[in-house]
C-alpha positions in Angstrom: 29.9 13.9 2.6 30.7 11.3 0.0 28.4 9.5 -2.5 28.0 6.9 -0.2 26.5 8.3 2.6 22.8 9.8 2.5 22.0 12.5 4.9 18.9 12.4 6.5 16.9 15.7 6.9 13.6 17.3 8.0 11.8 17.3 5.0 11.9 14.4 3.4 14.1 11.9 1.3 14.6 11.2 -2.5 13.3 8.0 -4.6 17.5 7.8 -5.4 18.5 7.8 -1.3 15.8 5.3 -0.8 17.4 2.9 -4.1 21.0 3.8 -2.6 20.4 2.8 1.1 18.0 -0.3 0.1 20.2 -1.6 -2.7 23.8 -0.5 -2.6 24.4 -0.2 1.1 24.8 3.9 1.4 25.2 4.3 5.0 23.1 7.1 6.9 23.9 10.0 8.8 21.5 12.2 10.6 21.6 16.3 9.7 22.3 18.7 12.7 18.9 19.7 11.7 17.4 16.8 12.0 18.7 16.3 15.6 17.4 19.7 16.5 14.0 19.0 15.3 14.1 15.8 17.3 15.0 17.0 20.7 12.6 20.1 20.3 9.5 17.6 19.8 11.1 15.3 22.2 10.4 18.6 25.1 6.8 18.8 23.9 5.8 14.9 24.1 7.8 15.2 27.9 5.5 18.2 28.7 2.6 16.3 28.1 3.7 13.2 29.4 3.7 15.1 33.2 0.1 16.9 32.6 -3.0 14.6 34.1 -4.9 15.2 30.7 -4.5 11.9 28.6 -3.2 12.3 25.3 -3.3 9.4 22.6 0.0 7.2 22.2 1.7 9.3 25.1 -0.4 8.3 28.2 -3.1 5.8 26.6 -4.0 2.8 25.3 -3.6 2.0 21.5 -6.3 1.2 18.8 -9.6 0.1 20.4 -7.9 0.3 23.5 -7.4 4.4 23.6 -10.1 4.8 26.1 -7.7 4.0 29.0 -5.2 6.0 30.7 -1.9 4.9 31.9 0.3 5.6 34.6 3.5 6.9 34.5 5.2 3.9 36.1 3.7 1.5 33.1 4.4 3.5 30.3 7.7 2.3 29.4 6.1 -1.4 29.5 2.8 0.2 27.2 5.6 0.8 24.8 7.6 -2.3 24.9 4.1 -4.2 24.6 3.1 -2.6 21.8 6.4 -3.7 20.0 6.3 -6.8 21.2 2.7 -7.8 20.4 2.8 -6.1 17.3 5.4 -8.0 15.7 3.2 -10.7 14.8 3.8 -11.6 11.2 3.9 -14.5 9.6 5.0 -16.6 6.4 8.3 -16.4 4.4 11.1 -13.6 4.9 10.9 -10.4 3.1 13.7 -9.5 1.1 16.7 -7.7 2.9 16.1 -4.7 0.6 12.8 -4.1 1.3 13.5 -4.2 5.0 16.6 -1.6 4.5 13.6 0.7 2.8 11.3 0.4 5.1 13.9 1.1 8.1 15.5 4.0 6.1 11.7 5.4 5.4 10.9 5.2 8.7 14.0 6.7 10.2 13.2 9.5 7.9 9.9 10.3 9.6 10.8 10.1 13.1 13.8 12.5 11.6 11.2 15.1 10.4 10.8 16.2 13.6 7.2 15.2 14.1 6.9 11.8 16.1 8.7 12.8 19.7 10.9 10.2 19.4 14.6 11.3 20.8 17.3 11.8 18.9 19.4 9.0 20.9 16.6 6.3 19.1 16.9 7.9 15.7 20.5 7.4 15.9 20.1 4.2 17.0 18.2 3.4 13.8 20.9 4.9 11.6 23.2 2.6 13.6 21.6 -0.4 12.9 21.2 0.3 8.9 24.8 1.3 8.7 25.7 -1.9 10.7 24.1 -4.0 8.0 21.9 -5.3 10.0 18.6 -6.3 9.0 15.7 -7.2 11.2 13.7 -10.7 10.3 10.4 -9.4 9.1 7.4 -11.3 7.2 5.3 -11.7 4.4 2.1 -11.1 6.3 0.9 -8.5 8.6 0.2 -5.9 7.5 -3.3 -4.4 6.3 -1.8 -0.8 5.1 -3.5 1.3 7.7 -1.9 2.6 10.9 0.8 1.8 8.5 2.7 -1.4 7.7 2.5 -2.0 11.4 3.5 -6.0 11.6 6.6 -5.2 9.3 7.6 -2.1 11.2 7.2 -3.5 14.3 9.7 -6.6 13.8 12.2 -3.7 12.7 11.2 -1.9 16.2 11.9 -5.1 17.7 15.3 -5.1 16.5 16.1 -1.9 18.2 15.0 -3.3 21.3 17.5 -6.2 21.2 14.7 -8.4 20.6 13.5 -11.0 18.0 15.7 -12.6 14.9 17.8 -10.4 12.3 20.0 -11.1 10.0 23.8 -9.8 10.0 26.0 -8.7 7.1 27.2 -11.8 6.6 23.9 -13.3 6.0 23.5 -15.5 9.3 20.5 -14.5 11.0 21.3 -14.4 14.8 19.2 -13.2 18.0 19.0 -9.3 17.4 20.9 -8.7 21.0 24.0 -10.5 20.0 24.0 -8.7 16.7 23.7 -5.4 18.6 26.3 -6.1 21.0 28.8 -7.3 18.1 28.6 -4.0 16.8 28.6 -2.1 19.8 24.9 -0.9 19.6 23.1 -0.8 22.8 19.6 -1.5 22.8 17.2 1.3 23.0 14.7 1.7 26.1 11.5 3.2 24.6 9.5 6.0 26.4 5.8 7.5 25.7 5.0 7.8 22.5 8.3 6.1 20.9 6.5 2.6 20.4 3.7 3.9 18.6 6.3 5.9 16.5 8.4 3.7 15.1 5.2 1.6 14.0 3.0 3.9 12.4 3.6 4.6 9.0 3.5 3.2 5.2 7.1 3.0 4.9 6.9 -0.4 3.3 4.3 -0.1 0.8 6.4 3.1 0.0 9.8 1.4 -0.4 8.4 -0.8 -2.6 7.0 1.4 -4.5 9.9 3.6 -5.2 11.7 0.3 -6.2 9.4 -0.7 -8.7 9.4 2.6 -9.9 12.9 2.3 -10.6 13.0 -1.3 -12.0 9.7 0.0 -14.3 12.0 2.5 -15.7 14.3 0.1 -17.1 11.5 -2.7 -18.5 9.6 0.3 -20.5 12.8 1.4 -21.8 14.2 -2.4 -22.9 10.3 -3.1 -23.7 10.8 0.1 -26.4 13.9 -1.6 -27.7 12.4 -5.0 -28.1 9.1 -3.8 -29.7 11.4 -2.1 -32.4 13.3 -5.2 -32.9 10.1 -7.3 -33.6 8.9 -4.7 -35.6 11.9 -5.2 -37.9 12.0 -8.8 -37.6 8.5 -8.8 -38.9 9.4 -6.2 -42.0 6.8 -4.0 -40.3 6.8 -0.1 -41.3 8.6 2.5 -39.0 6.1 4.8 -40.7 3.8 4.9 -37.6 6.7 6.0 -35.6 6.7 9.3 -37.3 7.2 12.7 -34.8 3.8 14.3 -36.5 1.7 11.4 -35.5 1.9 11.1 -32.4 2.1 15.0 -32.0 -1.9 15.0 -32.7 -2.4 12.7 -29.4 -0.2 14.2 -27.6 0.3 11.6 -24.1 3.8 12.4 -23.5 4.8 8.6 -23.0 3.4 7.6 -26.3 5.9 10.1 -27.8 8.6 8.9 -25.9 8.1 5.4 -26.8 7.6 6.3 -30.4 10.8 8.0 -30.6 12.4 5.6 -28.6 11.8 2.9 -31.1 12.4 5.1 -34.1 16.0 5.7 -32.6 16.7 2.3 -32.3 14.9 1.2 -36.3 17.5 4.1 -37.5 19.4 3.0 -40.6 17.3 -0.6 -40.9 17.5 -2.3 -44.0 14.4 -4.7 -42.9 11.7 -2.1 -42.2 9.3 -1.6 -45.3 10.1 -4.9 -46.8 7.4 -6.7 -47.7 7.3 -10.4 -49.0 3.6 -11.1 -48.9 1.9 -11.3 -52.8 0.1 -7.8 -51.5 1.7 -5.5 -49.7 0.8 -4.7 -46.3 -0.9 -1.6 -45.7 -0.9 -1.7 -41.8 0.8 -4.0 -39.4 -0.9 -5.8 -36.6 -1.9 -4.0 -33.7 0.8 -5.5 -31.2 3.2 -4.0 -33.8 1.3 -0.6 -34.5 0.6 0.4 -31.6 3.6 -0.7 -29.3 4.0 3.0 -28.7 0.7 3.8 -27.6 0.6 0.9 -25.1 3.8 1.2 -23.8 3.4 4.8 -23.7 0.7 4.9 -21.6 2.1 2.6 -19.2 4.7 5.3 -18.9 2.3 8.1 -18.2 1.1 5.6 -15.6 4.8 5.6 -14.0 4.8 9.4 -14.0 2.0 9.7 -12.1 3.1 7.2 -9.4 6.0 8.7 -9.2 4.2 11.9 -8.2 2.8 10.1 -5.9 5.6 8.4 -4.0 7.2 11.7 -4.1 4.3 13.3 -2.1 4.8 10.2 0.2 8.7 10.7 0.2 8.1 14.3 1.6 5.6 13.4 4.1 5.8 12.9 7.9 3.3 9.6 8.5 2.3 9.4 12.4 -0.5 9.2 14.5 -0.7 11.2 16.7 1.8 14.1 15.2 3.7 16.8 17.5 3.1 20.0 15.6 5.1 23.0 15.8 2.7 24.8 17.7 3.2 22.3 20.7 -0.3 20.4 19.8 0.1 16.5 19.6 -3.3 15.7 17.4 -4.6 12.3 15.9 -5.0 12.0 12.5 -5.7 9.6 9.6 -2.7 10.2 7.5 -1.1 6.8 8.1 -3.8 5.3 5.8 -2.2 3.9 2.8 -4.9 4.5 0.0 -2.9 7.0 -2.1 0.4 4.3 -2.2 -2.0 1.3 -2.5 -3.8 2.8 -5.5 -0.4 3.2 -7.7 1.0 0.1 -6.5 -2.3 -1.6 -8.4 -2.4 0.5 -10.9 1.3 -0.5 -11.8 0.7 -3.9 -11.6 -2.1 -3.6 -14.5 0.2 -1.7 -16.7 2.4 -4.1 -16.1 0.5 -7.4 -17.3 -0.8 -5.1 -20.3 3.0 -4.2 -21.1 3.6 -8.4 -21.0 0.7 -8.9 -22.7 1.6 -6.9 -25.8 4.9 -8.4 -25.8 4.0 -12.1 -25.6 1.7 -11.4 -28.9 4.6 -10.1 -31.0 6.8 -13.1 -29.9 3.8 -15.4 -30.7 3.8 -13.7 -34.4 7.6 -14.1 -34.6 6.8 -17.8 -34.2 4.0 -18.2 -36.4 4.9 -19.0 -40.0 1.9 -17.9 -41.1 2.1 -14.3 -39.9 5.8 -14.2 -39.9 6.3 -13.2 -43.4 8.9 -15.5 -44.5 10.7 -16.4 -40.9 10.7 -20.2 -40.3 8.2 -21.9 -37.8 8.8 -21.3 -34.3 12.4 -19.8 -35.6 13.3 -23.5 -35.6 16.9 -24.4 -37.5 14.4 -27.3 -39.2 11.3 -27.0 -38.2 9.9 -30.4 -37.2 13.1 -32.1 -36.6 13.8 -29.0 -34.1 11.2 -27.2 -32.1 12.9 -23.8 -31.9 11.2 -21.8 -29.6 7.8 -22.6 -29.6 8.3 -23.9 -25.7 9.8 -20.4 -24.8 6.6 -18.8 -25.6 4.7 -21.4 -23.8 6.4 -20.1 -20.6 5.9 -16.1 -21.6 2.3 -17.0 -22.0 2.3 -18.9 -18.6 4.0 -15.6 -17.0 1.4 -13.5 -18.5 -1.5 -15.1 -17.5 0.0 -15.1 -13.9 0.3 -11.4 -14.5 -3.4 -10.6 -15.5 -4.1 -12.5 -11.9 -1.5 -10.1 -10.1 -3.7 -7.1 -12.0 -6.8 -7.8 -9.6 -6.5 -4.9 -7.4 -5.4 -5.0 -3.7 -6.6 -2.2 -2.6 -10.5 -2.7 -4.0 -10.1 -5.0 -1.1 -11.1 -3.8 2.6 -11.6 -5.9 6.0 -11.9 -4.3 9.2 -9.7 -5.3 12.4 -9.2 -3.8 15.8 -12.7 -4.1 17.0 -14.0 -2.5 14.4 -11.9 0.6 14.9 -9.8 0.3 12.1 -12.7 -0.4 10.0 -11.1 0.9 6.6 -8.0 -0.6 5.4 -5.9 0.0 2.1 -4.1 -3.4 1.8 -1.4 -1.5 0.3 1.2 -3.7 1.6 -0.2 -6.7 -0.6 -0.7 -4.6 -3.6 3.1 -3.8 -2.7 4.1 -7.3 -2.9 2.1 -8.7 -5.6 3.8 -5.8 -7.7 7.3 -6.8 -7.1 6.0 -10.5 -8.8 4.9 -8.8 -11.3 7.6 -6.4 -12.0 9.9 -10.3 -11.9 7.6 -11.8 -14.1 7.9 -8.7 -16.5 11.2 -8.7 -16.5 11.2 -12.5 -18.3 8.5 -11.6 -20.3 10.9 -8.6 -22.1 13.7 -11.2 -22.1 11.9 -14.0 -24.1 10.5 -11.5 -26.8 14.1 -10.0 -26.9 15.7 -13.6 -26.9 12.9 -14.3 -30.4 13.5 -10.9 -32.1 17.2 -11.5 -31.7 16.9 -14.6 -33.3 14.2 -13.6 -36.0 16.7 -10.5 -36.7 20.0 -12.9 -37.2 17.7 -15.2 -39.8 16.7 -11.9 -41.9 20.3 -11.2 -41.6 21.6 -14.8 -43.0 19.2 -14.0 -45.5 21.1 -10.7 -47.2 19.0 -7.9 -45.2 21.0 -5.6 -43.0 19.6 -4.9 -39.7 19.8 -1.4 -38.0 23.2 -0.7 -36.2 21.1 -0.4 -32.9 20.1 -3.8 -33.8 23.1 -5.3 -34.0 24.5 -4.0 -31.2 21.8 -5.5 -29.0 22.3 -9.0 -30.8 26.1 -9.1 -29.9 25.7 -8.0 -26.8 22.9 -10.4 -25.6 25.3 -13.4 -27.1 28.4 -12.2 -25.3 26.1 -12.1 -22.6 25.5 -16.1 -22.8 22.6 -16.3 -24.8 23.0 -17.8 -28.1 21.9 -17.5 -31.3 19.7 -19.6 -34.2 21.1 -23.3 -34.8 19.5 -26.4 -33.5 17.7 -27.1 -30.7 19.7 -26.9 -27.1 18.5 -27.1 -23.5 16.8 -23.5 -23.8 16.9 -22.6 -19.9 20.0 -21.1 -19.1 19.5 -18.9 -22.5 16.2 -17.5 -21.0 18.0 -17.1 -18.1 21.2 -15.3 -19.3 18.6 -12.9 -21.7 16.4 -12.4 -18.2 19.5 -11.2 -16.5 20.2 -9.3 -19.8 17.0 -7.1 -19.5 16.7 -6.8 -15.7 20.1 -5.5 -15.1 19.8 -2.9 -17.9 22.7 -4.5 -19.8 20.0 -4.1 -23.0 19.6 -0.5 -22.7 23.3 0.1 -22.1 24.1 -2.0 -25.5 21.9 0.0 -27.7 22.5 3.5 -26.2 26.1 4.0 -27.9 24.2 3.6 -30.8 21.0 5.6 -30.3 22.0 8.2 -27.9 20.6 8.4 -24.3 17.1 6.7 -24.4 14.5 7.5 -21.9 
């Protein structure tokens, strides 16, 4: 297989594969082992379907209606109906990458052989992904228990050739037309298959995986901006010494301190105190950056452990076991994923908060140790970066609201059958907003810190080689340096793109070596 093909087997998938399919359009193929497992589990379901005893999801209704036994001639209609009725989402469309992650992760569970879905249904799921067809999924509809029911139902509706979907050209059309245009036959669902396509934590998991990828970049970027701010404030890098962090051995703390120390190597600015009385200690937002950034890094690592377990899981209800049993269970509950989604929103909010405090310090002439007010060219005539900090502060305030946990809330549904839910989808949706905002916050600190470093350089002090590389790359990306006031929004947008796409990390690593 080439590097653009992801093979789905029976034992789960990786975060890298999720990102490849969701964001980069990697092709999907079923392994021969997966096809065999699908066929074997289907034989078990077919055998149970032929028996007079009711089996949940095979020959019964669903949820609070599970007590009704469904006759053979109505079972295909039952499976169609659950998809149609559960495709009840409302609100704005969800992003294409989220829907692709949702579909791919559902295929991952189907391919495990624990769902009883026929191989041809799984193949159609892969064909839809490979054709670039993206079901229209809406913002609201999932409570994160019994999985992401409404979002997954909209995806299953597309497999049936119903509802709306977006084609590879970005045009929304009836799903049946798109399937026909790509030579894909709609599926006709049989016993258990409708239920199996809906019952998973795939949406919240996909968003968790992508958030982790984005946050890894942002945490490294924040180590760099913290180092630039320390340098611009003439702070001391002695607090980054490895022996200080070894005596409080949180792994992330040591990593962040090492990143900062490498960015500051060779700096001619650190430790140059211009006060009448030299500073003994820098402010917390400068001195404690490794502790705050590092605690966030450790939280990311824990969230990645949870994501890894979930990526190796088969989440469905009921599940087909190798011994032939089809058993109801509670594995669809989203609590493990919902909790870490909320944890990440909390640490992202705190990282944004400490970034903003350093920005404010750079702009305040009473605390910046000799920098001009608001880093303005001619303070009074020019406002400098005054309102850039306002924008950053507004984002930080929003981050604090987004840090309120969704998983602490539960609202009962399905006539009290589903009386405790995870709200994991909601946690994931607000985390996506928080990650977007965090990139903007880090970008504003970067913009302020690079301007401050350039002002110091004009005064005759020599920034670290890594700092010089960051400044040069940011300027080449379209974010301009010190000077009279100008239309600032385009500069901030350029800095945001620079951070978000990993260009800041890429700019300094040729000097520092790979940063963690």
